[in-house]
DORO-531667 format. One record per residue (C-alpha): residue in three letters; x, y, z. Coordinates in steps of 0.02 Angstrom, whole numbers, plus 50000, padded with zeros to 5 digits. Example, Ala and Ser with C-alpha at 12.3 -4.5 7.8 and 13.67 -1.06 7.14 Angstrom:
<rs>
Ala506154977550390
Ser506844994750357
</rs>
This chain:
<rs>
Met475414537646245
Lys476214552946165
Asn475834567746279
Leu475754570346466
Ser475124587246530
Ile475604591546710
Asp475254604546842
Ile475854604247021
Glu475524614447178
Thr476934616547302
Tyr477434623847470
Ser479024633147520
Ser479414646147651
Val480454655547522
Asp479534669547429
Ile479644664347246
Arg479234681847185
Lys480734689347274
Ser481964674947272
Gly481514665147115
Leu481104647247074
Tyr482794639547113
Lys483004646147290
Tyr481164642247320
Val481414623947273
Gln483074622347365
Ser482244627247529
Pro482304612647654
Asp480424613847681
Phe479984613347496
Gln478584600947463
Ile477494595747316
Leu475694595547376
Leu474674590947223
Phe475114582547059
Ala473794584246921
Tyr474024576046752
Lys473174572146588
Val473674557946472
Asp473304561746289
Asn471414563946274
Glu470954555946440
Asp470174565646585
Val471254575146708
Lys471734565646866
Ile472524571947026
Val473654564547160
Asp473534572047335
Leu475284569147401
Thr474834576947569
Ala473564562847596
Gly474844549247566
Glu474274545747388
Lys475604539747266
Ile475904544347084
Pro475334528746987
Asp476714517346925
Thr476134519446745
Ile476344538346761
Leu478024536546848
Tyr478584526146700
Val478004538146565
Leu478714553046661
Phe480424546746608
Asp479954538746443
Glu480894548646311
Asp479524545046184
Val478224554246290
Val478234573246284
Lys477934581646451
His476954597946438
Ala476694611446568
Tyr476354630046573
Asn478014637846626
Ala478774620546617
Ala480364626546704
Phe479364625946866
Glu478704608146848
Trp480364601746778
Tyr481424608946919
Cys480194604847059
Leu479984586847001
Ser481864585146978
Lys482024589247163
Phe480584577347205
Phe481414562947112
Met483154568147178
Leu483904569047003
Lys485724573846990
Pro486094588846878
Asp486654578446728
Lys485094567446737
Arg484004582646766
Asp484714591446613
Glu484504575946506
Trp482694574346563
Leu482374592246505
Lys482434586246324
Gln480754577646353
Trp479874593746408
Gln478954607146311
Cys478324623646381
Thr476604630146336
Met477084647446400
Leu478504647846273
His477284641946140
Gly476134656646174
Met477544669346183
Tyr478304662846022
Leu476644666545937
Gly476584684246005
Tyr475384681246150
Pro475604687446330
Ala476414677546471
Gly475294671046609
Leu474074656646596
Asp472564667546633
Ala473134681446515
Leu473464668946375
Gly471764660646400
Arg470924677646385
Ala471954682546233
Leu471424666246148
Asn469624669346200
Leu469474652246281
Pro467734647546343
Gln467494650546529
Asp467534632046574
Lys469264630446494
Arg470044645646578
Lys471074646946735
Met470024648446894
Gly470044665546976
Val470174659147155
Gly471954652847133
Lys472874667447212
Ser471954666647378
Leu472134647547386
Ile473994648447348
Asn474214661747482
Tyr473324650447605
Phe474094633347571
Cys475744636847482
Lys476524650247593
Pro476894652047778
Cys475524660347880
Lys475644672548024
Pro475434663948192
Thr473944670648291
Lys472914665248439
Ser471444661248325
Asn472464649048219
Gly473344640948365
Asn474974650148329
Arg475334639048179
Ile476514645148044
Arg475764635047903
Asn474024630247843
Met473774611847804
Ser472434603347700
Tyr471494597547855
His471334615247923
Glu470104619947785
Pro469494603947698
Glu468244613147588
Lys469554625347529
Trp470724610747496
Gln469444602447382
Ile469284618747285
Phe471184619547276
Lys471244602147200
Thr469944607447071
Tyr470974623047035
Cys472534612547005
Met471584600946887
Gln470834615846795
Asp472584622546759
Val472944606346667
Val471314608346569
Thr471784626246522
Glu473574621746475
Asn473014606946371
Thr471664617046284
Ile472964630246238
Leu474164616746180
Asn472874609546062
Lys472304626646002
Leu474074631945955
Ser474614615045886
Asn474594620245703
Phe475924633345741
Pro477244623245836
Val478834630145913
Pro480254625945792
Asp481514612845846
Asp482964625245850
Val481994637145964
Gln481524622346074
Lys483364617846090
Gln483794635946130
Trp482504635346270
Gln483304619546339
Leu485014627746337
Asp484284642946425
Met483484631946559
Arg485154623346591
Met486034640246603
Asn484754647146725
Ala484834631346832
Tyr486734631946837
Gly486714650246890
Val488074663146913
Arg489124665347068
Leu488944681147172
Asp490254689547281
Thr489354688747449
Glu490744698347536
Leu490544712847416
Ile488634712447430
Asp488694712747621
Gly489984726747618
Ala488984736947494
Leu487384735647595
Tyr488324740247754
Cys489164755347672
Asn487514760747596
Asp486644760247765
Val488034770547845
Ile488074783747710
Thr486174784547697
Asn486044788047884
Glu487384801447869
Leu486544809747720
Met484824808947802
Asn485464817047961
Glu486384830447862
Ala484814834247761
Ile483754835247918
Gly485014847247993
Leu484984858247839
Thr483094858247812
Gly482244853847975
Ile481054842047885
Glu480654824847956
Asn480954814147801
Pro482194820047669
Lys481624805747557
Ser479854812747550
Val479564821547384
Ala478184832447458
Gln479224838047608
Val480764841947504
Lys479714851147373
Asn478904862147506
Trp480584866447581
Leu481374870247412
Glu479924881247357
Lys480124891747514
Glu482004893247492
Ile481994896447304
Gly480394906547297
Glu479604897447150
Asp478454882647118
Ile479264865847085
Thr478254853646980
Ser479394838546993
Leu480944831547076
Ser481414819746935
Lys483244816146903
Ala483304829046763
Asp482374842146865
Val483524840147015
Gln485054842246903
Glu484294857946825
Leu483904865146997
Lys485684861547053
Glu486364871646908
Lys485174886146949
Thr485584886447134
Ile487464885247123
Asn487614900747235
Gln486354894647365
Glu487484883247465
Asn486184874647575
Val484934872147434
Asn486274865547318
Arg486884853347450
Val485124846947486
Leu484884843747301
Ala486554834647294
Ile486024823947442
Arg484394819847354
Gln485394814147202
Glu486454802747310
Leu484954795747404
Gly484104792747238
Lys485374779747181
Ser484034766447174
Ser485204754647082
Val486004750847251
Thr484424740847288
Lys485074727947165
Tyr486234722147303
Glu484694718547409
Thr483934708847265
Met485534698847248
Arg485474694447433
Gln483664688847415
Cys483934677247267
Ile485644670047309
Cys485624651347344
Glu486624641947476
Asp488044638947354
Asp488214657847325
Arg487454656747151
Ala485984666847084
Arg484854657446964
Gly483474661546843
Leu484094678946798
Leu483564678046616
Gln481854675146538
Phe481894665846373
Tyr480834674446239
Gly480484688546362
Ala480344701846225
Asn478644699546145
Arg479034706445972
Thr480764699445937
Gly481024684546052
Arg482514692446138
Trp482924687946317
Ala482314698646462
Gly483054701146634
Arg482284694946796
Phe482634699346979
Val484344708046971
Gln483924713546792
Val485634710246717
Gln485044718546555
Asn484974735046650
Leu486544736246756
Pro487384753146791
Arg488984756446694
Asn490634757646783
Tyr491874771746749
Ile493014769646900
Glu494754765046843
Thr495274757847011
Leu493924744647027
Asp495044732747125
Ile495374746047257
Ala493544751047268
Arg493014732847288
Lys494324730447424
Tyr493694745047529
Val491874740047508
Lys492264722347566
Glu493194729747715
Lys491674741047748
Asn492864755847750
Val491664770147717
Glu492934783747759
Ala494174777147629
Leu492804776547498
Lys492314794647537
Leu494124800247528
Leu494504791647363
Tyr492844792747270
Gly491784805947357
Asn490044799947310
Val489874783147398
Pro488144778147329
Asp488764781347152
Thr490314770947187
Leu489254756647253
Ser488154758047099
Gln489664756746985
Leu490244741047076
Ile488614731447050
Arg489284722846894
Thr490794716946990
Ala489704707147112
Phe489584693746976
Ile491124682746991
Pro491704666246914
Ser491654649447001
Glu493114645347114
Asn494764643447019
Asn493894649446859
Lys493904665546761
Phe492614675646666
Val492834677246479
Val491704690946413
Ala491394693846227
Asp490224706746153
Phe489604708745975
Ser490194725745912
Ala488804737145846
Ile487754721745804
Glu486154731045757
Ala487094743445647
Arg487944728945559
Val486334719145536
Ile485364733745464
Ala486794737845343
Trp486824719645286
Leu484944718245275
Ala484764734345174
Gly486324731645069
Glu487044748645118
Gln488754745445044
Trp489744760045115
Arg489244754645289
Leu489724736545254
Asp491414742945193
Val491634752145359
Phe491234736645460
Asn492374725945352
Thr493824738045381
His494104750645521
Gly492354749545599
Lys492264768045648
Ile490424770045605
Tyr490154786545700
Glu491574795045608
Ala491094787145442
Ser489284792445464
Ala489804810345501
Ser490964810045351
Ser489564804045237
Met488284816345308
Phe489374831845299
Gly490554827845155
Val492104828945264
Pro493554816645240
Ile493524804045382
Glu495374807045415
Lys494954824445476
Ile493684818445604
Lys494904815145744
Lys495314822945911
Gly496214839545896
Asn495364844545734
Pro493844856145727
Glu492974842945619
Tyr492974831145770
Ala491414840445831
Leu490474831845689
Arg490744814845771
Ala489424818845903
Lys488164822045766
Gly488644805945679
Lys488494796345842
Val486784802645893
Ala486154800245715
Glu486754782245715
Leu485934778745882
Ala484274787045843
Leu483874786645658
Gly484074768745596
Tyr482244764445624
Gln481424779445539
Gly481654790845688
Ser481664809745666
Ala482054824845775
Gly481064817745922
Ala482114801945918
Leu483704812345921
Ile483084821746075
Ala482604805446160
Met484354798946126
Gly485114814146214
Ala485544825346066
Leu485214841346164
Asn486314835346307
Met487724833046180
Gly487684851646144
Leu486624850745987
Thr485224863445966
Glu483454858845923
Ser483504869645766
Glu484904859245687
Leu484084842145717
Pro483004841845558
Asp484574844745455
Ile485434829945541
Val483924818945502
Ser483924824345320
Arg485794821845298
Trp485764804645379
Arg484344798645269
Lys485194805045112
Ser486774795845164
Asn485824779645191
Pro484604777945045
Arg484544758945052
Ile484074758945236
Lys482724771645197
Asp482124760245056
Leu482094745745180
Trp480844754845291
Tyr479654757445147
Ser479934739945079
Cys479394732945247
Glu477894744345259
Asn477304741445079
Ala477554722745094
Ala476514722245253
Leu475114732145172
Glu475134721145017
Val475034705345121
Met473544712145217
Arg472664718145059
Thr472934702844951
Gly473324688545068
His474854684244962
Ser476584682145036
Val477894695344993
Gly479774693045000
Ile481074706745025
Asn482954707045057
Lys483944692445128
Gly482534679845120
Ile481354689645233
Ile479564684345193
Phe477984693145253
Ala476404682445256
Arg474674679945327
Glu474384663245413
Tyr472734656145477
Asp472004641945575
Ile470154644945545
Ala469574630145651
Asn470444637245805
Gly470094655545765
Leu471934660145743
Asp472544673445623
Phe474324679945613
Phe475364692045513
Thr477074683745509
Val478854688345462
Arg479984674045415
Leu481764679045459
Ser483354674345368
Ser483654661445504
Gly481984653045469
Arg481234658545635
Lys479604668245622
Leu478944683645710
Tyr477064682945744
Tyr475844697445753
Pro474144690745814
His472444696345748
Pro473094708145613
Phe472014720945523
Leu472204737045424
Ala471614753545498
Glu472104771845502
Asn473494775945623
Asp473664791945727
Phe474304801045572
Gly472784796545466
Lys473764784145363
Glu473274766145327
Ala474384754845433
Leu474554737145496
His473744734645666
Tyr473834719045775
Tyr473654713545956
Gly475184713046066
Val475834716946240
Ser475914735746261
Gln477584742046326
Gln476654755546423
Ser475124746946497
Lys475814728946487
Ser474074723746429
Phe473694713246275
Ser472914726546167
Glu472824734345995
Gln474484740545926
Ser474964748845763
Thr476604747745670
Tyr477494755145520
Gly479024752145411
Gly480334758445533
Lys479614748645678
Leu479504732745574
Thr481314735545523
Glu481794737445706
Asn480894721145751
Ile481754711745610
Val483494718745645
Gln483394715345832
Ala482694697945799
Ile484124693845681
Ala485374700545809
Arg484534689245936
Asp484734674245822
Cys486584678145800
Leu486754677645990
Ala485784661345998
Ile486994653445875
Thr488464659545979
Leu487714651746135
Arg487494635246044
Arg489274635645976
Leu489994638746148
Asp488924624946222
Asp489484612946086
Ile491304614846141
Gly490854612346324
Leu490924630346386
Lys489714637046517
Val488874653546478
Val488184659146647
Met487304674746583
His487184686046433
Ile486804704546427
His486034710846265
Asp487354705146138
Glu488704700246262
Val489094682946331
Val489894679246500
Ile490824662646503
Asp491314654646669
Cys492764643046629
Pro494414635846695
Met495934646946675
Gly496614638046522
Ala494964634146436
Ile494794648646312
Ser495484666146291
His494414681346258
Glu495264682746088
Ser494684665146043
Ala492924668646108
Cys492834684546002
Lys493474675045850
Leu492114661945876
Met490784675645883
Gly491434682945721
Glu491314666645625
Pro490124666745475
Ile488324661245498
Glu487614649845365
Trp486014659645337
Ala486854676745348
Glu488144676445210
Gly489094692845204
Leu488564698945377
Pro490174706545448
Leu490124700745629
Lys491454706145751
Ala491654705145940
Ala492734712846074
Gly493034706346249
Phe494084703846403
Glu494374691346541
Gly494514693446728
Gln493954689046903
Tyr492334699046899
Tyr491094705946774
Met491224724146720
Lys490954735646573
Asp492634735346487
</rs>
């Protein structure tokens, strides 16, 4: 026996969608209902644990046989649930993880969508091999609490004997998931997940299972303060306007149109700010708009999400999704969305945290004015180290700018990163021919820094004036008429980066036209790879690290600009569907640069794990280490992140960091 495919069905009163896998499994009423399995090429079998059936001894043995690979779709679920079932201690559970492989990861690594049904459709599996469509209703019936009614005898849970026919269908559904997972496993087998990516997944699973501690006192205080201030603001708005619901867009719009005397198309964040500036002399209108801004601090809801997913030991788990970004393999946030936390600008964070914990709304008003904004800025600080530990936070500095300079061989930029690192000033100096020494505060030339900054943020991936606007150029005081000149100057200052865009585009076109592989800078190889028997066809990019990016079902076609371009199927960022996408040199460059930056982070995570340090979360290019007071300093952590990488000779990595008793944006 070499492979064991598994699918289970479970019950818990905890809502897994809101609270996550780990709190779901840790619920006292958690139960495994069905255990379906397939040994190598044998038929699928199922064990009904609710009927007193036992998992066969032979299967119990191979479940822990290190020579047998355990497969599941979203294997984190089966691994963690079965670890609870077998009462494995954390060290045994983590060791057992080495025997598991995840078919969801396999599909995502190859550029396919997440979700067993979505993946089956993307692979065009025959109907008898796909996931059954009745699963959602059956899961809702058997796997979740039900509402007690007279007709159901006031029960709070549906058991197998309440609907025997449905239960038989549920068993078939569970077995069919194993069929689908195993079919996908076989179909993708000629494009396996590399060993190093598999080990990164294991490290990620261990990190998610360990979790990060949350400050429950701060969370409770924040939610209390938010309720108090929301009620005050709502009552004030009602008093000023007379409307029933100040949160209603329609009601507020109608009131504003009457007061201002003009039509209002939207109450978006930008529109409200613009209206505030226009109505500075209309006191009531201006105040209502200000209230709307305060009530619109939706980031405060992150505290509610924290409360929902926090486990009994005050830790939140499963906050990061491995390979969540379809193009590059970067991590994505889940639940609290740590990749998208509000920044903090308050200098007196300790004092603000103290008053929130004390639920002292009046003190918060007096010191900070806008209470919802203050609560928003404190969200980061709700993440705290384990008892008697500290956080050590280290962040790669300008990682994408460094990678693209290294990849393109743009020497003046590499010189900047190897010396003072002031890329915004250096970019402005190069663009406008002004000595960098003059671009400093107090000099008129310092105004050029803003142009250098926005150019650096917007133009590295073949962006133009539209990209500058999207990056906030107009809000920086730049005029639309001067943007084309900024684009032109930046491109002239960075000819090798510009060449990199066209090298990527031309290489992709050549691969698609000829079928031959094409190499560019730093060992990057573009290729076309097939598995004709299984109907698989990929455009691939082999990175400097050896990892590959996959673009399924590639073909050449005209893009929206009437130019021949590489097209492929991928998950649309807009519709979230697996659909036709087009790409070009700048976008391919972006994918490659972000993927290399991701691999640099993965190496850092491995290095920290190798010396016994716990990374409890990471945000973009920043790691958060939860460690004893004397374990490592932030200087040492930054030095470790700056160490050379074997496959990236000459890449000038650097990190900055801090340490403390809560997470923040330093």
